[in-house]
N, C-alpha and C positions, 0 to 999 in steps of 0.2 A: 485496508485493502492495498495489496502490493501491486500497484499499477504496472510497474516495470516488468513483472513476471507474467502478465496476462496478455492474451491476444486481443485484437480489436473486437472480435465476435464475443469473446468471454466477457469483455467489459460491457458490451451492449446487452448481452443476455442477463448479466448480473450473477452468473455462476460459471464454474468450470467443471470439467470431468477429469477425474484422476484415475487413469487406467491402472495405476499400481494397486489401488484399493477398490477399484470398480465402483467408484462413488461420485455423486454430484455434490459439489461444495459451494455454499453460498459465499459470494465475494464480500458481502457486508458483515456477516456475523460468523462465518466459517462453519455453520451448521452442516452436518454431513447426512446425505441421503444415499445409503448403500443400495446398489442394484440387488434385487431379490427380496428386499424388505417391502412391507406394505405399510403405508402411512395413512393416518386418519385425519380428515378435516370435515367438521360439521357432520359427523356420523357417516361420512362417505369414505371409501377406501381407494387409495391411489398408489401406483407404482412410483419408484424413485424419480423417473424422468418427468413425470407430471407433477409429483409432489413438490419438487424444488421450485417449480414455477408458481405454484399456489402459495408456497411459503413466502416467496419474494413479494408477491402481490399483497398478501395479508400482513406481513411483518414490516416490509420496507417501502411499500408504495411504488411510486413511479421510478423505474430504472433510469429514466432520463434525468429526473431531478437529482437522483442519487449521484450520478456522474457530474452533472452540471455544477452542483454545489459541494463536490468532494473537496475536502481540505487536503490538497496535495501540491507539492512543488511543481508537478507536471500540469496542473490546471492553471493556465495563464490567462484565462478570460477575465476581462474587467467586469465590474458590477453592471455597467451599462450593457455590455455585450451579453452577459448572462440573462439580463431582463429581456433583451431583444430576442435571443434564442428561445427563451421560454415562451414568448408570445408567438414566435414562428411555429414552435412545436404545438401550440394550442390551435393551429390551423386557422388563424385569423388572416384576413386579407391585408394587403399592404396599407390600404386606406384605414382599416380598423386599428392596425398597429400604430400608424402615424398619429392617429387621434389619441390613442392611449399614452404614447410617449411625448405628445405635443411637439412633433416634428413634421416636416413635409413628407409626402409620399415618396418623392424622389430620393430623400435621405434614406428611407427604409430600403428602397430598391438598390441603392448604392451599397448598403451594408450587406444585403443578400449576395450581391455580386462579389464583394470582398471575402465573405465567408467561403463562397465557391472557389475563389482563387486560392485561398489558403489551403483548402482541402486538396486541390490539385497539386499544390506544392508539397503537401505532406505525402501524397501518393508517390510522387517522383522521388522524394527523399527516401522513403521506405524501400522503393525498388532498388535504388542505388546502394543504400546501406546494406540491405540483405544480401545482395550479390557480392559486395565487398567482404562481408564477414561470413558468408556461407562456406567458404573454404575451411576445411577442418583445421582447427587450432588445437595444439596440445593442451590438455586439461590444465597443466601446471602454468601455462602462459595466459590462461583466461583471466580477465579482470573480474574481481568479485563485484556483484551487483550492489549498488548503493541502496541502503534501506530507504523505503519510501518516505519516511518522516525526517530525513536528515535536515538539520537546520541550516547548514552552510556547506554546499558541495564545492570542493576544490581539490587540489593535488593530494591532500591527505587521504582521499578516498581511492586513489589509484593504486590498488594492491592486487597482485596476481595471486592465484591459488597457491603457487609455490611459496611466495612470500608469506602468505597467511599461515601455511603449515609450519614454516620455519619459526615464525613469531610465536605460535602456540607452543611449539616444542621448547622454545627458549624461556618464556615467561611463566609457564604453568609447570608446577612440579608433578601434577597429576591432572588428567582430564576426566577420570572416573574414579572417585568423586573429584569434582572440580576444585583444584587448589592453586591459587595464584601466588607465585613467589615474590613478584615485584610489579609495581604499576609504573611503567616507564614514562619519561617526559615527552618522548616523540609521539606526535599526534596520530600518525598512521598506525602505530602499534596500539595506542589507546582504543581506536575504533575497532580493531580486530578483537581486542580483549573484551570490550563492552558487548560486542555482537555475540561473543561466546557466553558471557555471563547472563545476558538477557534470555538465553535459551532455558534458564532455570525457572523462569516465570511462565505462568499459564495465561493464554489469551482469554479475554472476556472476564477475567477475574479481578476483583478490586482487593488491594492489599492495604493494610494499615502501615504506618511508617515503621512500627515495631516489627511487623512481619517482614517487611523489606530488609530492614537491618539484620534480622536473624538469618535470612537466606544469604545475603551478601557476606555476613560475618563468617559463615561456614566456608566461604571461598577466600576471603581476604580480610585481614584484621581492621584495616582502615575503611570500614563500610561507609562512612559519611562521604568520603571522597568519591567512591564508586557510585553511590546513590546520586550525588550531585551531577556527575558526568553523564549518567544514564538519562537524566532529565535534560541537561544542557545540549546533548547531542541528539535529542529527539527519539531516543529508544523508549522512554517512559514519559508519562504525563502525571501530574498531580493536581489536587485541589489547591486553592490559594492558601488554605490554612495547613497544608501538608498532612491532612488527616487520611487521605486516600491516594494510592498510587495504582497505575495500571499501564499495560503495554499500549503504545499508540498503534 
């Protein structure tokens, strides 16, 4: 789930609407429900707008839990805070929550207050941020979004669209098919290159190491180096025995 590209409502709903394809898309698994198609659940027929909601309930369960326990650098709640929020979501009274957590009722009330204050701060931050950045910016000056599973976010991720295009032109001898001339030492360039290479892999698909090597080898001869960096930078994940790889 690419949290940074979704609105608050899309995160809460568990899906977004793509006007380009006239489709509803599940945030969790990227399943597409195109408007105009009819979908079947338990021998009943539903249009896309209703089908996406049924799909989420049946396949992914609680949207709240999906967000609360989402493995993302943007999810900064501690384990204790997650447990408390889960109990609040369950509609328990402060007294019942206090008993469950073995704390005082006043402690629960204080935490509720702190959550509300944080929410107010977040609203103020968004209001100021959106006004500051709503002025039209040249496309070439826009900063490329950081991919949601980045392992360490720092200056190496500060790259404009113009810089990205220049890097791609410099390091790739061909974009179709993708052929990499050299894998530079500069970290900023590596991230742009890896983001381009990872486009060659399909989401929700599991790859053997041999399959990963084959795909990368078509792009660059030192496939082992590229494979390692794809994992190190959080673009791909693998099993402990390296038998399977997949996009994060």
